[in-house]
C-alpha positions, -999 to 999 in steps of 0.1 A, spaced: 0 0 0 13 34 -9 11 65 13 -15 80 -10 -36 49 -11 -34 49 29 -46 86 31 -74 76 5 -85 47 27 -82 69 60 -107 93 43 -131 65 33 -130 50 68 -135 83 86 -165 87 65 -180 57 82 -169 65 116 -153 95 133 -127 73 150 -125 41 128 -99 20 143 -83 9 110 -80 47 100 -64 55 133 -39 25 128 -30 38 92 -25 73 104 0 60 130 17 35 107 22 60 80 28 88 103 2 108 84 2 146 94 -30 167 96 -20 187 66 -19 157 43 -54 148 53 -67 184 48 -50 185 13 -67 153 5 -100 166 15 -107 156 49 -133 180 65 -122 204 92 -147 188 116 -132 153 111 -97 167 116 -109 184 148 -123 151 160 -89 134 156 -72 163 174 -97 161 203 -87 124 208 -50 134 209 -42 118 177 -21 147 164 -2 165 191 
């Protein structure tokens, strides 16, 4: 799986659930940063949900 595929998969999974466990694992595994997710089209609300749960520090 490439980094871009992982980011796309994270987006798909977060559309299903705000804190989808597989999405969280991919973010950690690929060390995906918030800017990458917003550039890929992740909503501001989804990003803030991740930040509230201390995924991005």
